[in-house]
MARBA-3410 file (N, C-alpha, C, O; in Angstrom, 1 decimal):
170
114.6,104.6,83.1,114.5,103.3,83.7,115.2,102.4,82.8,114.9,102.4,81.6 ~ 116.1,101.6,83.2,116.9,100.7,82.3,115.9,99.4,81.9,114.9,99.1,82.5 ~ 116.3,98.8,80.9,115.5,97.7,80.4,115.4,96.6,81.4,114.4,95.9,81.4 ~ 116.5,96.4,82.3,116.3,95.4,83.3,115.4,95.8,84.3,114.6,95.0,84.8 ~ 115.4,97.0,84.7,114.4,97.6,85.6,112.9,97.5,85.2,112.0,97.3,86.0
112.6,97.7,83.9,111.4,97.6,83.3,110.9,96.1,83.3,109.7,95.8,83.5 ~ 111.8,95.2,82.9,111.5,93.9,82.9,111.1,93.3,84.3,110.2,92.5,84.4 ~ 112.0,93.7,85.3,111.8,93.3,86.7,110.4,93.8,87.1,109.7,93.1,87.7 ~ 110.1,95.1,86.7,108.7,95.5,87.1,107.6,95.0,86.5,106.5,94.9,87.1 ~ 107.7,94.5,85.3,106.8,93.8,84.4,106.4,92.5,85.2,105.2,92.2,85.4
107.5,91.8,85.5,107.4,90.4,86.0,106.8,90.5,87.5,106.0,89.6,87.9 ~ 107.3,91.5,88.2,106.7,91.7,89.5,105.1,92.2,89.5,104.3,91.9,90.4 ~ 104.8,92.9,88.5,103.4,93.1,88.4,102.6,92.0,88.1,101.5,91.8,88.7 ~ 103.0,91.1,87.1,102.3,89.9,86.8,102.2,89.0,87.9,101.2,88.5,88.1 ~ 103.3,88.8,88.7,103.2,87.8,89.8,102.5,88.4,91.0,101.9,87.7,91.8
102.5,89.8,91.0,101.5,90.4,92.1,100.1,90.1,91.8,99.4,89.8,92.7 ~ 99.7,90.3,90.6,98.3,90.2,90.1,97.9,88.7,90.4,96.9,88.4,90.9 ~ 98.8,87.9,90.0,98.6,86.4,90.2,98.4,86.1,91.7,97.5,85.3,92.1 ~ 99.2,86.7,92.6,99.1,86.5,93.9,97.7,87.0,94.6,97.1,86.4,95.5 ~ 97.3,88.2,94.0,95.9,88.6,94.4,94.8,87.8,94.1,93.9,87.5,94.9
94.8,87.3,92.8,93.9,86.3,92.2,93.9,85.0,93.2,92.8,84.6,93.6 ~ 94.9,84.6,93.6,95.1,83.3,94.5,94.3,83.6,95.8,93.7,82.7,96.4 ~ 94.5,84.8,96.2,93.8,85.1,97.5,92.3,85.0,97.5,91.7,84.7,98.5 ~ 91.7,85.3,96.3,90.3,85.0,96.1,90.0,83.5,96.0,89.0,83.1,96.5 ~ 90.9,82.7,95.5,90.7,81.3,95.4,90.7,80.7,96.9,90.0,79.7,97.1
91.3,81.3,97.8,91.3,80.8,99.2,89.9,81.0,99.9,89.5,80.3,100.8 ~ 89.2,82.2,99.4,88.0,82.5,100.0,86.9,81.5,99.3,86.0,81.0,99.9 ~ 87.1,81.2,98.1,86.2,80.1,97.4,86.5,78.9,98.1,85.6,78.1,98.2 ~ 87.6,78.5,98.4,87.9,77.1,98.9,87.2,77.2,100.5,86.8,76.1,100.9 ~ 87.2,78.2,101.2,86.7,78.1,102.5,85.1,78.0,102.3,84.4,77.3,103.0
84.4,78.8,101.4,83.0,78.7,101.0,82.7,77.2,100.6,81.7,76.6,101.1 ~ 83.4,76.7,99.6,83.1,75.4,99.3,83.2,74.4,100.4,82.4,73.5,100.5 ~ 84.1,74.6,101.3,84.2,73.6,102.5,83.2,73.8,103.4,82.7,72.8,104.0 ~ 82.7,75.1,103.6,81.5,75.3,104.3,80.2,74.6,103.7,79.3,74.1,104.4 ~ 80.2,74.6,102.3,79.0,74.0,101.8,79.2,72.4,101.8,78.1,71.8,101.9
80.3,71.9,101.7,80.4,70.4,101.9,80.0,70.1,103.3,79.2,69.1,103.5 ~ 80.5,70.8,104.4,80.3,70.5,105.7,78.7,70.6,106.0,78.1,69.7,106.6 ~ 78.1,71.6,105.5,76.7,71.8,105.6,75.8,70.7,104.9,74.8,70.2,105.4 ~ 76.3,70.3,103.6,75.5,69.2,102.9,75.7,67.8,103.8,74.8,67.1,104.0 ~ 77.0,67.6,104.2,77.3,66.4,104.9,76.4,66.2,106.2,75.7,65.2,106.4
76.6,67.3,107.1,76.0,67.2,108.4,74.5,67.6,108.6,73.7,67.1,109.4 ~ 74.3,68.6,107.8,72.7,69.0,107.9,71.8,68.2,107.0,70.7,68.1,107.3 ~ 72.4,67.7,105.8,71.5,67.1,104.8,71.8,65.7,104.5,71.2,65.1,103.7 ~ 72.9,65.2,105.2,73.5,63.8,105.1,73.6,63.5,103.7,73.2,62.5,103.3 ~ 74.2,64.3,102.9,74.6,64.3,101.4,76.2,64.3,101.3,76.9,65.1,102.0
76.7,63.4,100.5,78.1,63.5,100.1,78.2,64.3,98.8,77.2,64.5,98.1 ~ 79.4,64.7,98.6,79.6,65.6,97.5,81.2,65.4,96.9,82.0,66.3,97.1 ~ 81.3,64.4,96.2,82.7,64.1,95.9,83.2,65.2,94.9,84.4,65.6,95.0 ~ 82.5,65.6,94.1,83.0,66.7,93.1,83.2,68.0,93.8,84.2,68.6,93.6 ~ 82.4,68.4,94.7,82.8,69.5,95.6,84.1,69.3,96.5,84.9,70.2,96.7
84.3,68.1,97.0,85.4,67.8,97.8,86.7,67.9,96.9,87.7,68.5,97.3 ~ 86.6,67.2,95.9,87.8,67.2,94.8,88.1,68.7,94.3,89.2,69.1,94.0 ~ 87.0,69.6,94.3,87.2,71.0,93.9,88.0,71.8,95.0,88.7,72.8,94.7 ~ 87.9,71.3,96.1,88.6,72.1,97.2,90.1,71.5,97.1,91.1,72.3,97.3 ~ 90.2,70.2,96.8,91.6,69.9,96.6,92.3,70.5,95.4,93.5,70.8,95.5
91.7,70.7,94.2,92.0,71.4,93.1,92.5,72.9,93.5,93.6,73.3,93.2 ~ 91.5,73.5,94.2,91.8,75.0,94.5,93.0,75.0,95.4,93.9,75.8,95.3 ~ 93.1,74.0,96.4,94.4,74.0,97.2,95.6,73.7,96.5,96.6,74.4,96.8 ~ 95.6,72.9,95.5,96.9,72.8,94.6,97.1,74.0,93.8,98.2,74.5,93.7 ~ 96.0,74.6,93.3,96.3,75.8,92.5,96.8,77.0,93.4,97.7,77.7,93.0
96.2,77.1,94.6,96.7,78.2,95.5,98.0,77.9,95.9,98.8,78.9,95.8 ~ 98.5,76.8,96.3,99.9,76.6,96.6,100.8,76.7,95.5,101.8,77.4,95.6 ~ 100.6,75.9,94.4,101.5,75.8,93.4,101.6,77.0,92.8,102.8,77.5,92.7 ~ 100.7,77.8,92.4,100.9,79.1,91.9,101.1,80.3,92.9,101.4,81.5,92.6 ~ 101.0,80.0,94.1,101.3,80.9,95.3,102.9,80.9,95.5,103.4,81.8,96.2
103.7,79.9,95.0,105.0,79.8,95.3,105.8,81.0,94.8,106.5,81.7,95.5 ~ 105.7,81.3,93.5,106.2,82.5,93.0,105.8,83.8,93.6,106.6,84.8,93.7 ~ 104.7,83.9,94.1,104.3,85.1,94.8,105.0,85.1,96.2,105.4,86.2,96.7 ~ 105.1,84.0,96.8,105.8,83.9,98.2,107.2,84.5,98.0,107.6,85.3,98.8 ~ 107.9,84.0,96.9,109.3,84.5,96.6,109.4,86.0,96.3,110.3,86.7,96.8
108.3,86.6,95.5,108.2,87.9,95.3,108.1,88.8,96.6,108.9,89.7,96.8 ~ 107.3,88.4,97.5,107.1,89.2,98.7,108.0,88.8,99.8,107.8,89.3,100.9 ~ 109.0,87.9,99.5,110.1,87.5,100.5,109.4,86.7,101.7,109.9,86.8,102.8 ~ 108.3,85.9,101.4,107.6,85.2,102.5,108.0,83.9,102.5,107.3,83.0,103.0 ~ 109.1,83.5,101.8,109.7,82.1,101.8,110.6,81.9,103.2,111.0,82.8,103.9
110.7,80.6,103.4,111.4,80.2,104.7,112.9,80.6,104.5,113.5,80.1,103.5 ~ 113.5,81.3,105.3,114.9,81.6,105.3,115.6,81.6,106.7,115.0,82.1,107.7 ~ 116.8,81.0,106.8,117.5,81.1,108.1,118.2,82.4,107.9,119.1,82.5,107.1 ~ 117.9,83.4,108.7,118.5,84.7,108.6,119.3,85.2,109.7,119.3,86.4,110.0 ~ 120.1,84.2,110.4,120.9,84.8,111.5,121.8,85.8,111.1,121.8,86.8,111.9
122.6,85.7,110.0,123.3,86.6,109.6,122.7,87.6,108.5,122.8,88.8,108.5 ~ 122.0,86.9,107.8,121.4,87.8,106.6,120.7,89.0,107.2,120.9,90.1,106.6 ~ 120.0,89.0,108.3,119.1,90.1,108.8,119.9,91.2,109.2,119.4,92.3,109.2 ~ 121.4,91.0,109.4,122.2,92.1,109.9,123.1,92.8,108.6,123.8,93.8,108.7 ~ 122.8,92.1,107.5,123.6,92.7,106.3,123.0,93.9,105.8,121.9,94.2,106.0
123.8,94.7,105.1,123.4,95.9,104.3,122.7,95.3,103.0,122.8,94.1,102.7 ~ 121.9,96.2,102.3,121.3,95.8,101.1,122.2,95.0,100.1,121.8,94.0,99.5 ~ 123.4,95.6,100.0,124.4,94.9,99.0,124.6,93.6,99.4,124.6,92.7,98.5 ~ 124.9,93.3,100.8,125.2,91.9,101.2,124.0,91.0,101.1,124.2,89.8,100.8 ~ 122.8,91.5,101.3,121.7,90.7,101.1,121.5,90.3,99.5,121.2,89.2,99.1
121.7,91.3,98.7,121.6,91.1,97.3,122.6,90.0,96.9,122.3,89.0,96.2 ~ 123.7,90.1,97.3,124.8,89.2,96.9,124.4,87.7,97.5,124.6,86.7,96.8 ~ 124.0,87.7,98.6,123.5,86.4,99.0,122.4,85.8,98.2,122.4,84.6,97.7 ~ 121.3,86.7,98.0,120.3,86.3,97.2,120.4,86.0,95.8,119.7,85.3,95.2 ~ 121.5,86.7,95.2,121.9,86.5,93.8,122.5,85.0,93.7,122.1,84.2,92.8
123.4,84.7,94.6,124.0,83.5,94.7,122.9,82.3,94.9,122.8,81.4,94.1 ~ 122.2,82.5,95.9,121.0,81.5,95.9,120.1,81.3,94.8,119.8,80.2,94.5 ~ 119.7,82.3,94.2,119.0,82.2,93.0,119.7,81.5,92.0,119.1,80.6,91.4 ~ 120.8,81.8,91.6,121.7,81.2,90.6,122.0,79.8,90.9,121.9,78.9,90.0 ~ 122.4,79.5,92.1,123.0,78.2,92.5,121.7,77.2,92.8,121.8,76.0,92.5
120.6,77.6,93.3,119.6,76.7,93.7,118.2,77.0,93.0,117.6,76.1,92.5 ~ 117.8,78.2,93.1,116.3,78.5,92.4,116.3,78.1,91.1,115.4,77.3,90.7 ~ 117.2,78.6,90.2,117.1,78.5,88.7,117.3,77.0,88.4,116.5,76.3,87.8 ~ 118.4,76.3,89.0,118.6,74.8,88.6,117.3,74.0,89.1,116.8,73.1,88.4 ~ 116.9,74.2,90.3,115.7,73.5,90.9,114.5,73.7,89.9,113.8,72.7,89.6
114.2,74.9,89.5,113.1,75.2,88.7,113.2,74.6,87.4,112.2,74.1,86.9 ~ 114.4,74.6,86.7,114.6,73.9,85.5,114.5,72.4,85.6,114.1,71.7,84.7 ~ 114.9,71.9,86.7,114.8,70.4,87.1,113.3,70.0,87.1,112.8,69.0,86.5 ~ 112.7,70.7,87.9,111.2,70.5,88.0,110.5,70.5,86.6,109.7,69.6,86.3 ~ 110.8,71.5,85.9,110.1,71.8,84.5,110.5,70.6,83.7,109.6,69.9,83.0
111.6,70.3,83.6,112.1,69.3,82.6,111.6,67.9,83.1,110.9,67.2,82.3 ~ 111.8,67.5,84.4,111.2,66.1,84.7,109.9,66.0,85.1,109.5,65.0,85.6 ~ 109.1,67.1,85.1,107.7,66.9,85.2,107.0,66.8,83.8,105.9,66.2,83.7 ~ 107.7,67.3,82.7,106.9,67.3,81.4,106.3,66.0,80.9,105.2,65.9,80.4 ~ 107.3,64.9,81.1,106.5,63.6,80.7,105.4,63.2,81.5,104.4,62.7,81.0
105.5,63.4,82.8,104.5,63.0,83.6,103.1,63.8,83.3,102.1,63.2,83.2 ~ 103.3,65.1,83.1,102.1,65.8,82.8,101.6,65.5,81.3,100.4,65.4,81.1 ~ 102.5,65.4,80.3,102.2,65.0,79.0,101.4,63.7,79.0,100.5,63.5,78.2 ~ 101.8,62.7,79.8,101.1,61.5,79.8,99.6,61.6,80.3,98.6,61.1,79.8 ~ 99.5,62.4,81.3,98.1,62.7,81.9,97.4,63.4,80.8,96.2,63.1,80.7
97.8,64.3,80.0,97.1,64.9,79.1,96.8,64.1,77.8,95.8,64.3,77.1 ~ 97.8,63.1,77.5,97.4,62.1,76.3,96.1,61.3,76.7,95.3,61.1,75.8 ~ 96.0,60.8,78.0,94.8,60.1,78.4,93.7,61.0,78.9,92.6,60.4,79.2 ~ 93.8,62.3,79.0,92.9,63.2,79.6,92.5,62.5,80.9,91.3,62.1,81.1 ~ 93.5,62.5,81.8,93.4,61.8,83.1,92.3,62.4,83.9,92.3,63.6,84.2
91.3,61.6,84.4,90.4,62.2,85.4,90.5,61.5,86.7,91.4,60.7,87.0 ~ 89.4,61.8,87.6,89.4,61.4,89.0,89.3,59.8,88.9,88.7,59.3,88.0 ~ 89.8,59.1,90.0,89.6,57.8,90.2,88.4,57.5,90.8,87.8,56.4,90.7 ~ 87.8,58.6,91.5,86.5,58.5,92.3,85.4,58.5,91.3,85.4,59.2,90.2 ~ 84.3,57.7,91.6,83.0,57.9,90.8,82.5,59.3,91.2,82.5,59.7,92.4
82.0,59.9,90.1,81.5,61.3,90.3,82.5,62.4,90.7,82.1,63.5,91.1 ~ 83.8,62.0,90.4,84.8,63.1,90.7,85.1,64.0,89.5,84.5,63.8,88.5 ~ 85.9,64.8,89.6,86.2,65.8,88.6,87.2,65.1,87.5,88.2,64.5,87.8 ~ 86.8,65.2,86.3,87.5,64.6,85.0,88.7,65.5,84.6,88.9,65.7,83.4 ~ 89.5,66.2,85.6,90.4,67.0,85.1,91.8,66.9,86.0,92.4,67.9,86.4
92.2,65.8,86.2,93.4,65.4,87.0,94.6,66.1,86.1,95.5,66.7,86.6 ~ 94.5,65.9,84.9,95.5,66.3,83.9,95.7,67.7,84.0,96.9,68.2,84.0 ~ 94.7,68.5,84.3,94.9,70.1,84.6,95.6,70.2,86.0,96.6,71.0,86.1 ~ 95.1,69.5,87.0,95.8,69.7,88.2,97.4,69.4,88.1,98.2,70.1,88.7 ~ 97.8,68.3,87.4,99.1,68.0,87.2,99.9,69.1,86.3,101.1,69.1,86.3
99.2,69.8,85.5,99.8,70.9,84.8,100.2,71.9,85.7,100.9,72.8,85.2 ~ 99.9,71.9,86.8,100.3,73.1,87.7,101.7,72.9,88.1,102.3,73.8,88.5 ~ 102.3,71.7,88.0,103.7,71.5,88.3,104.8,72.2,87.3,105.7,73.0,87.7 ~ 104.6,72.0,86.0,105.3,72.9,85.1,104.9,74.3,85.1,105.8,75.2,84.9 ~ 103.6,74.6,85.4,103.2,76.0,85.4,104.0,76.8,86.5,104.4,77.9,86.4
104.1,76.0,87.8,104.8,76.6,89.0,106.3,76.8,88.6,106.9,77.9,88.8 ~ 107.0,75.7,88.0,108.2,75.8,87.8,108.5,77.0,86.7,109.5,77.7,86.8 ~ 107.8,77.2,85.8,107.9,78.3,84.8,107.7,79.6,85.5,108.5,80.5,85.2 ~ 106.7,79.8,86.4,106.4,81.1,87.0,107.6,81.4,88.0,108.0,82.5,88.2 ~ 108.1,80.3,88.6,109.1,80.4,89.6,110.4,80.9,88.9,111.2,81.7,89.4
110.6,80.3,87.8,111.8,80.8,86.9,111.6,82.2,86.6,112.6,83.0,86.7 ~ 110.4,82.6,86.1,110.2,84.1,85.7,110.4,84.8,86.9,111.0,85.9,86.7 ~ 110.0,84.6,88.1,110.1,85.4,89.3,111.5,85.2,89.8,112.1,86.1,90.4 ~ 112.2,84.2,89.5,113.6,84.0,89.9,114.5,85.0,89.0,115.5,85.6,89.4 ~ 114.0,85.3,87.7,114.8,86.2,86.8,114.7,87.6,87.3,115.6,88.4,87.3
113.4,87.9,87.7,113.0,89.2,88.5,114.0,89.5,89.6,114.5,90.6,89.7 ~ 114.1,88.5,90.5,115.0,88.5,91.7,116.4,88.8,91.3,117.0,89.8,91.8 ~ 116.7,87.9,90.4,118.2,88.1,89.9,118.4,89.5,89.4,119.4,90.1,89.7 ~ 117.5,90.1,88.5,117.7,91.5,88.0,117.7,92.4,89.2,118.5,93.3,89.2 ~ 116.8,92.2,90.2,116.7,93.2,91.3,118.1,93.2,92.1,118.5,94.2,92.6
118.7,92.0,92.2,119.9,91.9,93.0,121.0,92.7,92.2,121.8,93.5,92.7 ~ 120.9,92.4,90.9,122.0,93.1,90.0,121.8,94.5,90.1,122.8,95.2,90.2 ~ 120.7,95.0,90.0,120.5,96.5,90.2,120.9,97.0,91.5,121.4,98.1,91.5 ~ 120.7,96.3,92.6,121.2,96.7,93.9,122.7,96.8,93.9,123.3,97.8,94.3 ~ 123.3,95.6,93.4,124.8,95.5,93.4,125.4,96.4,92.6,126.5,96.9,92.9
124.9,96.9,91.5,125.4,97.9,90.6,125.1,99.3,91.0,125.5,100.2,90.3 ~ 124.3,99.5,92.1,124.0,100.8,92.7,122.8,101.6,91.9,122.6,102.8,92.1 ~ 122.2,100.8,91.2,121.0,101.4,90.5,119.7,101.4,91.2,118.7,102.0,90.9 ~ 119.8,100.6,92.3,118.6,100.5,93.0,119.0,100.2,94.5,119.9,99.4,94.7 ~ 118.3,100.7,95.4,118.7,100.5,96.8,117.7,99.7,97.6,118.0,99.5,98.8
END
């Protein structure tokens, strides 16, 4: 197995594990939402911290789920022509898309979110709500984390395309 194939496999394994972990977050989000509804309508109690925890889990699931969606090819694609192509044609289109769009966009998000997130960390930004979670700075940290993981998965996808185009993987 070539070094490119091994790197591709390691990245894929990591992102796959991340995706499986995120699936459990969705279950936690549903259970917490059920608890919030029960508290509100059965016991007439509000729970700002619980409500915000659902928002945090939602952000975590979506931001860290983006690289997983790319890995399993679950992202949106207009595939009128793409669906009819051979693996080499698909790999060429994917390679161009990753190099022209995915990598630059991920780098843009990473670079331009850095100051935004750093300022939240400097003040240890918390919730604006009384009784809310004191961790908005952690939530904002998902932006560069997502960009980094998307870059990582983008590299895996580029390697996969190159392996297909060079005939080392079909």
